[in-house]
DODREN-902505 format. One line per 3 residues: their letters; for each residue x, y, z of C-alpha. Coordinates in nm, 2 decimals. Layout:
! residues N
A) X,Y,Z; ...
! end
This chain:
! residues 265
XXX) 11.38,12.10,5.99; 11.15,12.31,6.20; 10.87,12.13,6.38
XXX) 10.53,12.15,6.22; 10.28,12.33,6.43; 9.96,12.14,6.49
XXX) 9.61,12.30,6.46; 9.57,12.28,6.84; 9.87,12.51,6.89
XXX) 9.72,12.78,6.66; 9.38,12.77,6.85; 9.30,13.12,6.96
XXX) 9.25,13.20,7.33; 8.89,13.18,7.42; 8.71,13.48,7.57
XXX) 8.67,13.48,7.95; 8.35,13.32,8.06; 8.08,13.48,8.28
XXX) 8.22,13.33,8.60; 8.57,13.46,8.52; 8.43,13.81,8.45
XXX) 8.25,13.80,8.79; 8.59,13.75,8.96; 8.71,14.09,8.86
XXX) 8.67,14.40,9.08; 8.37,14.53,8.88; 8.20,14.19,8.91
XXX) 8.26,14.18,9.29; 8.11,14.53,9.33; 7.81,14.42,9.12
XXX) 7.76,14.11,9.34; 7.78,14.32,9.66; 7.53,14.57,9.52
XXX) 7.28,14.30,9.42; 7.33,14.13,9.75; 7.25,14.46,9.93
XXX) 6.94,14.50,9.72; 6.82,14.15,9.81; 6.89,14.19,10.18
XXX) 6.71,14.53,10.20; 6.42,14.41,9.99; 6.37,14.11,10.23
XXX) 6.41,14.34,10.53; 6.15,14.60,10.42; 5.86,14.58,10.17
XXX) 5.91,14.94,10.09; 6.27,14.93,9.98; 6.20,14.85,9.61
XXX) 5.93,15.12,9.59; 6.01,15.34,9.29; 5.99,15.66,9.50
XXX) 6.22,15.52,9.77; 6.48,15.43,9.51; 6.44,15.77,9.35
XXX) 6.50,15.94,9.68; 6.80,15.73,9.74; 6.97,15.87,9.43
XXX) 6.99,16.21,9.59; 7.25,16.07,9.83; 7.51,16.03,9.56
XXX) 7.41,16.21,9.25; 7.60,16.54,9.32; 7.92,16.34,9.41
XXX) 7.89,16.12,9.11; 7.87,16.42,8.88; 8.21,16.54,9.01
XXX) 8.35,16.19,8.99; 8.31,16.19,8.61; 8.60,16.44,8.53
XXX) 8.78,16.35,8.86; 8.83,16.00,8.72; 8.99,16.14,8.41
XXX) 9.21,16.37,8.61; 9.33,16.08,8.82; 9.40,15.89,8.50
XXX) 9.63,16.17,8.40; 9.82,16.14,8.73; 9.68,16.45,8.89
XXX) 9.41,16.50,9.17; 9.19,16.78,9.30; 9.11,16.77,9.67
XXX) 8.94,17.11,9.68; 8.61,17.01,9.52; 8.41,17.03,9.84
XXX) 8.54,17.37,9.92; 8.47,17.48,9.56; 8.11,17.37,9.62
XXX) 8.10,17.57,9.94; 8.24,17.89,9.78; 8.01,17.86,9.48
XXX) 7.71,17.81,9.70; 7.81,18.11,9.92; 7.84,18.35,9.62
XXX) 7.51,18.22,9.49; 7.35,18.28,9.83; 7.47,18.64,9.83
XXX) 7.35,18.70,9.48; 7.01,18.55,9.56; 6.99,18.78,9.86
XXX) 7.06,19.07,9.63; 6.76,18.97,9.41; 6.94,18.79,9.13
XXX) 6.71,18.56,8.93; 6.75,18.18,8.88; 6.93,18.17,8.54
XXX) 7.20,18.41,8.67; 7.23,18.22,8.99; 7.31,17.90,8.79
XXX) 7.57,18.10,8.59; 7.73,18.23,8.91; 7.76,17.87,9.05
XXX) 7.90,17.73,8.73; 8.13,18.03,8.68; 8.28,18.02,9.03
XXX) 8.34,17.65,9.00; 8.51,17.70,8.67; 8.73,17.98,8.80
XXX) 8.84,17.77,9.10; 8.93,17.48,8.88; 9.13,17.70,8.64
XXX) 9.31,17.85,8.94; 9.41,17.51,9.06; 9.51,17.40,8.71
XXX) 9.72,17.72,8.65; 9.91,17.67,8.97; 9.98,17.30,8.89
XXX) 10.06,17.33,8.52; 10.23,17.67,8.49; 10.44,17.64,8.80
XXX) 10.51,17.27,8.79; 10.38,17.22,9.14; 10.23,16.90,9.30
XXX) 9.86,16.89,9.25; 9.79,16.72,9.58; 9.98,17.00,9.77
XXX) 9.82,17.28,9.57; 9.46,17.15,9.61; 9.51,17.09,9.98
XXX) 9.60,17.45,10.00; 9.31,17.57,9.79; 9.08,17.35,9.98
XXX) 9.16,17.55,10.29; 9.16,17.88,10.10; 8.81,17.83,9.94
XXX) 8.66,17.70,10.27; 8.83,17.98,10.46; 8.68,18.24,10.23
XXX) 8.34,18.08,10.29; 8.38,18.11,10.66; 8.49,18.47,10.64
XXX) 8.19,18.57,10.42; 7.93,18.37,10.61; 8.05,18.33,10.97
XXX) 7.79,18.12,11.14; 7.49,18.25,10.94; 7.29,18.08,10.67
XXX) 7.16,18.22,10.34; 6.82,18.10,10.23; 6.68,18.38,10.01
XXX) 6.66,18.17,9.69; 6.38,18.21,9.45; 6.12,17.93,9.43
XXX) 6.21,17.84,9.07; 6.57,17.77,9.18; 6.45,17.47,9.39
XXX) 6.35,17.27,9.08; 6.72,17.19,8.99; 6.76,16.99,9.32
XXX) 6.41,16.88,9.39; 6.23,16.86,9.05; 6.13,16.55,8.85
XXX) 6.15,16.53,8.47; 5.93,16.22,8.43; 5.75,16.02,8.69
XXX) 6.00,15.93,8.97; 6.30,16.03,8.76; 6.46,16.33,8.92
XXX) 6.63,16.61,8.73; 6.95,16.54,8.91; 6.97,16.17,8.82
XXX) 6.86,16.24,8.46; 7.14,16.49,8.43; 7.39,16.25,8.58
XXX) 7.29,15.98,8.32; 7.33,16.22,8.03; 7.67,16.35,8.16
XXX) 7.79,15.99,8.23; 7.71,15.90,7.87; 7.89,16.21,7.74
XXX) 8.20,16.16,7.95; 8.21,15.79,7.85; 8.20,15.89,7.49
XXX) 8.47,16.15,7.53; 8.70,15.91,7.72; 8.66,15.61,7.49
XXX) 8.57,15.75,7.15; 8.77,16.08,7.11; 9.12,16.20,7.08
XXX) 9.09,16.38,7.41; 9.02,16.05,7.59; 9.31,15.88,7.41
XXX) 9.54,16.17,7.51; 9.42,16.12,7.87; 9.52,15.75,7.86
XXX) 9.85,15.84,7.70; 9.94,16.10,7.96; 9.85,15.86,8.24
XXX) 10.06,15.59,8.09; 10.37,15.80,8.03; 10.36,16.18,8.05
XXX) 10.71,16.23,7.91; 10.64,16.00,7.62; 10.31,16.18,7.56
XXX) 10.49,16.51,7.55; 10.75,16.39,7.30; 10.47,16.24,7.08
XXX) 10.32,16.59,7.04; 10.06,16.61,7.32; 10.05,16.94,7.51
XXX) 10.03,16.77,7.85; 10.01,17.10,8.05; 9.72,17.23,7.84
XXX) 9.54,16.90,7.86; 9.57,16.88,8.24; 9.46,17.24,8.27
XXX) 9.14,17.15,8.08; 9.08,16.86,8.31; 9.12,17.08,8.62
XXX) 8.87,17.32,8.46; 8.63,17.04,8.40; 8.65,16.92,8.76
XXX) 8.59,17.28,8.88; 8.29,17.32,8.64; 8.13,17.00,8.76
XXX) 8.19,17.11,9.12; 8.01,17.43,9.04; 7.72,17.22,8.89
XXX) 7.71,17.00,9.20; 7.69,17.32,9.41; 7.39,17.44,9.21
XXX) 7.21,17.10,9.26; 7.30,17.06,9.63; 7.21,17.42,9.72
XXX) 6.89,17.39,9.53; 6.80,17.07,9.71; 6.89,17.20,10.06
XXX) 6.74,17.54,9.99; 7.01,17.71,10.20; 7.38,17.78,10.22
XXX) 7.60,17.72,10.52; 7.98,17.74,10.56; 7.98,17.36,10.63
XXX) 7.80,17.26,10.31; 7.96,16.95,10.15; 8.21,16.92,10.43
XXX) 8.42,16.61,10.39; 8.31,16.53,10.04; 8.67,16.52,9.91
XXX) 8.74,16.17,10.03; 8.41,16.04,9.91; 8.46,16.18,9.56
XXX) 8.81,16.05,9.53; 8.70,15.70,9.66; 8.42,15.69,9.41
X) 8.66,15.79,9.13
! end
């Protein structure tokens, strides 16, 4: 006769407590962030000033916007190391268009379009020719930056219209900058796509087992191509914001951002 199971043996596992949740990586990062806020607030009475905190967001907003699709691309077992060079190339072409008298709406379209084309070029090379994404994007990183140096040399472009400066320097409400407000909206949108749509579920499936995802009916190559295009598009958007904030274009713009973006992702 089988042994009767007691009620204690059927007791469901309790949810992790607050202390256990703090022991995870996200909890550790939260504790470090709060600790940094406390230390800086004690060191300077101006640290928690709303305008100081608002200005601090400019240090990471452009990078954070690129991180949103980059995180999904990394989940799908790919990577794009050419994002900083894409920013430079987009900014350069925007600078030449501004010098030719192009107005602000078209400048934004140029920046977004160049970023999208760069992302599609990376994605086509990786998905259509079955090449390693890290090798391809290291190559295009040098290619895009090299084109920027060829076009600009050691000069700077700063003939942007006054209205263009609002994207990187404007505020939508009080101390809330347009850049940070845009990041919040995009973060919510990407979170919804990743956790509440078939596209996000396909991303998880591809990252877990690309071969299994392919046999289950997911077009892995097309999906990854879309992810590369999204990374390029967000790099173009970051280029618009960064160029607008700086008010000029140089061949060294966004130099070294690749590792920062990948680390944040």
